[in-house]
C-alpha positions in Angstrom: 28.0 -0.9 3.7 25.2 1.7 3.8 22.2 -0.2 2.6 20.7 -3.8 2.8 17.8 -4.1 0.3 15.4 -6.7 1.5 12.8 -8.4 -0.7 10.4 -11.2 0.5 9.1 -13.5 -2.2 7.5 -16.9 -2.8 9.5 -17.8 -5.8 11.4 -16.2 -8.7 9.2 -14.5 -11.2 9.6 -11.9 -14.0 8.7 -8.9 -11.8 11.4 -10.0 -9.4 13.9 -10.1 -12.2 13.2 -6.5 -13.1 13.4 -5.6 -9.4 16.7 -7.3 -8.9 18.3 -5.7 -11.9 17.3 -2.2 -10.8 18.3 -2.9 -7.1 21.7 -3.9 -8.1 22.3 -0.5 -9.6 21.9 1.1 -6.2 25.2 2.3 -4.9 26.7 1.1 -1.6 24.2 -1.7 -1.1 23.6 -5.4 -0.9 20.5 -7.2 -2.1 18.9 -9.9 0.0 16.0 -12.0 -1.1 14.1 -14.3 1.2 12.3 -17.0 -0.8 10.1 -20.1 -0.3 11.9 -21.7 -3.2 15.7 -21.8 -4.0 17.1 -20.0 -7.0 20.5 -18.4 -7.9 20.9 -14.8 -9.1 24.5 -13.3 -9.6 25.2 -10.7 -7.0 22.1 -11.4 -4.9 22.1 -13.2 -1.5 19.1 -15.7 -1.5 17.9 -17.0 1.8 15.3 -19.7 2.3 12.3 -19.4 4.6 8.6 -20.2 4.3 6.2 -17.7 5.9 4.5 -14.4 5.6 6.5 -11.3 4.4 7.1 -9.9 7.9 8.9 -13.0 9.1 11.0 -13.1 5.9 12.0 -9.4 6.4 12.9 -10.1 10.1 15.0 -13.1 9.0 16.8 -11.1 6.4 17.5 -8.1 8.8 19.4 -10.4 11.1 21.7 -11.3 8.2 21.9 -7.7 6.8 25.2 -5.8 6.9 23.8 -2.3 6.0 23.3 0.6 8.3 19.9 1.0 6.8 17.3 -1.6 5.8 15.5 -0.8 2.5 12.3 -2.8 2.1 10.7 -3.2 -1.3 8.3 -5.8 -2.8 9.1 -8.2 -5.6 6.5 -6.5 -7.9 8.2 -3.2 -7.5 11.5 -1.7 -8.7 13.5 1.4 -7.6 14.3 4.6 -9.4 18.1 5.0 -9.9 18.5 7.5 -7.1 16.1 5.8 -4.6 18.6 5.1 -1.8 20.8 8.1 -2.4 17.8 10.4 -2.2 16.6 8.8 1.0 19.8 9.7 2.8 19.0 13.4 2.5 16.0 12.9 4.7 17.6 11.0 7.6 18.0 13.6 10.2 19.0 12.5 13.8 15.3 12.2 14.9 14.2 10.3 11.8 13.8 6.5 12.1 12.4 5.8 8.6 11.9 7.4 5.2 9.3 6.3 2.6 8.3 7.6 -0.7 5.9 7.2 -3.8 5.0 3.8 -5.2 4.3 5.0 -8.7 2.5 2.8 -11.4 5.0 2.4 -14.3 4.3 4.4 -17.4 4.4 1.3 -19.7 2.1 -0.7 -17.4 -0.4 -2.9 -19.1 -3.9 -1.4 -19.2 -5.8 -3.2 -16.4 -2.9 -2.8 -14.0 -2.6 0.8 -14.8 -6.3 1.4 -14.3 -5.9 -0.1 -10.9 -3.2 2.3 -10.1 -5.3 5.3 -11.3 -8.0 4.2 -8.9 -5.6 4.3 -5.9 -4.0 7.6 -7.0 -7.4 9.3 -7.5 -8.6 11.6 -4.6 -12.0 9.9 -4.9 -10.9 6.3 -5.4 -7.9 6.4 -3.1 -9.7 7.9 -0.1 -7.3 10.8 0.6 -4.1 9.0 0.1 -3.2 10.5 -3.2 -0.2 12.1 -1.6 1.5 8.7 -1.8 1.9 9.3 -5.5 3.2 12.9 -5.2 6.8 13.5 -6.3 7.0 17.0 -4.8 5.8 16.4 -1.2 7.8 16.0 2.0 5.8 15.3 5.2 5.7 13.3 8.3 3.4 10.2 8.3 2.4 7.6 10.9 1.8 4.7 8.6 3.1 3.5 5.3 3.4 0.2 3.3 6.7 -1.6 3.0 6.7 -1.6 -0.8 8.9 1.5 -0.3 10.3 1.7 3.3 13.8 2.5 4.4 14.7 2.3 8.2 17.8 2.6 10.3 18.8 -1.0 11.3 19.4 0.1 14.8 15.9 1.5 15.2 14.4 -1.6 13.4 16.2 -3.8 16.0 15.1 -1.5 19.0 11.5 -1.8 17.7 11.8 -5.6 17.6 11.3 -5.9 13.9 7.9 -6.7 12.4 7.4 -9.7 14.9 3.7 -10.1 14.1 1.3 -12.7 12.9 -0.7 -10.2 10.9 -0.4 -9.8 7.0 -1.3 -7.6 5.4 -0.9 -4.9 8.1 2.5 -5.9 9.4 3.8 -2.5 8.1 1.3 -0.7 10.3 2.5 -2.4 13.4 6.1 -1.6 12.5 5.3 2.0 12.1 3.6 2.1 15.5 6.7 0.8 17.0 9.0 3.1 15.0 7.1 6.3 15.9 8.2 5.8 19.5 11.8 6.0 18.3 11.6 8.8 15.8 9.8 10.3 12.8 8.7 8.6 9.6 9.2 10.9 6.7 7.4 10.7 3.3 9.8 12.1 0.7 8.5 12.5 -2.9 11.9 12.0 -4.4 12.4 8.5 -2.9 10.7 6.7 -5.7 9.8 3.1 -6.6 7.7 1.9 -9.4 4.9 -0.6 -8.4 3.1 -3.0 -10.5 -0.6 -3.0 -9.5 -3.1 -5.9 -9.3 -5.3 -6.2 -12.5 -8.8 -5.0 -12.5 -11.3 -6.3 -11.4 -10.8 -9.6 -9.5 -7.2 -9.1 -8.3 -7.7 -5.5 -7.4 -10.8 -6.1 -5.4 -9.3 -9.1 -3.6 -6.4 -6.8 -2.4 -8.8 -4.1 -1.4 -10.9 -6.5 0.6 -7.9 -7.9 2.4 -6.6 -4.4 3.3 -10.0 -3.3 4.4 -10.6 -6.4 6.7 -7.2 -5.8 8.5 -7.7 -2.0 8.7 -11.2 -2.5 10.3 -9.7 -4.9 12.8 -6.7 -2.6 13.5 -9.0 0.3 14.0 -9.9 -1.2 17.5 -6.6 -3.2 18.2 -4.1 -0.5 17.0 -6.1 2.8 17.2 -3.0 4.8 17.4 -2.6 5.0 13.6 -5.7 3.1 12.4 -8.6 4.8 14.1 -9.1 7.6 11.6 -12.3 8.9 10.2 -11.0 8.5 6.6 -10.9 4.7 6.9 -14.5 4.6 8.2 -16.1 6.6 5.3 -16.7 3.8 2.8 -18.4 1.8 5.6 -20.6 4.8 6.6 -21.6 5.1 2.9 -22.5 1.4 2.7 -24.5 1.5 5.9 -26.2 4.7 4.9 -27.2 3.1 1.5 -28.5 0.0 3.2 -30.5 2.0 5.8 -32.1 4.1 2.9 -32.8 1.0 0.8 -34.7 -0.6 3.8 -36.5 2.5 4.6 -37.5 3.1 1.1 -39.8 0.0 1.2 -41.9 1.9 3.7 -41.3 5.5 2.9 -41.5 7.4 -0.4 -39.4 10.1 1.1 -36.6 7.6 1.8 -36.8 6.3 -1.8 -36.5 9.7 -3.2 -33.5 10.4 -1.0 -32.0 7.1 -2.0 -32.3 7.9 -5.7 -30.8 11.3 -5.1 -27.8 10.0 -3.2 -27.1 7.4 -5.7 -27.4 9.9 -8.6 -25.1 12.4 -6.9 -22.6 9.8 -6.0 -22.6 8.4 -9.6 -22.1 11.8 -11.0 -19.2 12.5 -8.7 -17.5 9.2 -9.7 -18.3 9.8 -13.4 -16.8 13.3 -13.4 -13.6 11.9 -11.7 -13.4 9.1 -14.2 -13.8 11.4 -17.0 -11.1 13.8 -15.7 -8.5 11.0 -15.4 -9.4 9.6 -18.8 -8.8 13.1 -20.3 -5.5 13.5 -18.5 -4.5 10.0 -19.7 -5.8 10.7 -23.2 -7.6 7.5 -23.3 -11.4 7.3 -23.2 -11.3 3.6 -22.5 -10.2 4.3 -19.0 -13.6 5.9 -18.2 -15.4 2.5 -18.7 -13.1 0.8 -16.3 -12.6 3.5 -13.7 -16.3 4.3 -13.2 -17.3 0.8 -12.0 -13.9 0.2 -10.3 -14.1 3.2 -8.1 -17.7 2.3 -7.0 -16.7 -1.4 -6.4 -13.6 -0.3 -4.4 -15.7 1.8 -2.1 -18.3 -1.0 -1.6 -15.8 -3.9 -1.1 -13.7 -1.7 1.2 -16.8 -0.6 3.2 -18.2 -4.1 3.6 -14.9 -5.7 4.6 -13.9 -2.9 6.9 -17.1 -3.7 8.9 -16.2 -7.4 8.9 -12.8 -6.6 10.3 -14.2 -4.3 12.9 -16.6 -7.0 14.1 -13.8 -9.7 14.2 -12.4 -11.0 17.4 -9.2 -11.8 15.7 -7.8 -12.5 12.2 -6.1 -15.5 10.7 -3.9 -15.4 7.7 
């Protein structure tokens, strides 16, 4: 058997049903679900384990029969050639292959808007390549919503073996990079349902930012990057100008100019996406969402950076 598809879940849900249907269509593969709660699904091996996703993936990997472990989340589902396309990129020095996690075309409005924030070069902070179908490049960090790894390399790396979540994928990538390359391949596609705007989206952004801030000092090899700091620099700069503006008319003028320039950039980007999507309604959701994404990420990254440790 070539592939073992591994899916960690809390319980059976409608998104998982779609995921399993599409995963079962992948050739030369088995499907393993690790769940908190028992359920039965024809042609799927269901294992029981309570714990974070990393622990569940490690548990499933020990039972897997495939030469490759294919990780996907329960709120995602693969394109029909997902695994077949990945094989084309596994050269001798490649430990893992990843690819786009694309928002489904028929996604409900608030989920699609969330996906558009992340895929935007302004809202996504320079990670728009993660949605590109035409790109092949080496990466040093990638989420396990779409992550295929040689089982022997996964075992050499010691699996996820971490208390941190989210961020367990960052730690795995750190260990795998010592064994081989991690390749992003645009034709290795899964479709990923997003969190709804605004509450669920911002909660996810905050969690990722908190862990990335902490990882910037604990795991600097692939987390100490200037791109991760930019939202925090922006938040700190605004706060400094706001305080200074109380005492200085010049600082007040500069604060107003910065806010206007930033708002204009976000407005233009929101309008651009709305035109591409042919739906003006997106503008009124994207404009505040991009701003809030930057602010929530910036504040929580600082919190993570200042934390001695994180508890899940």
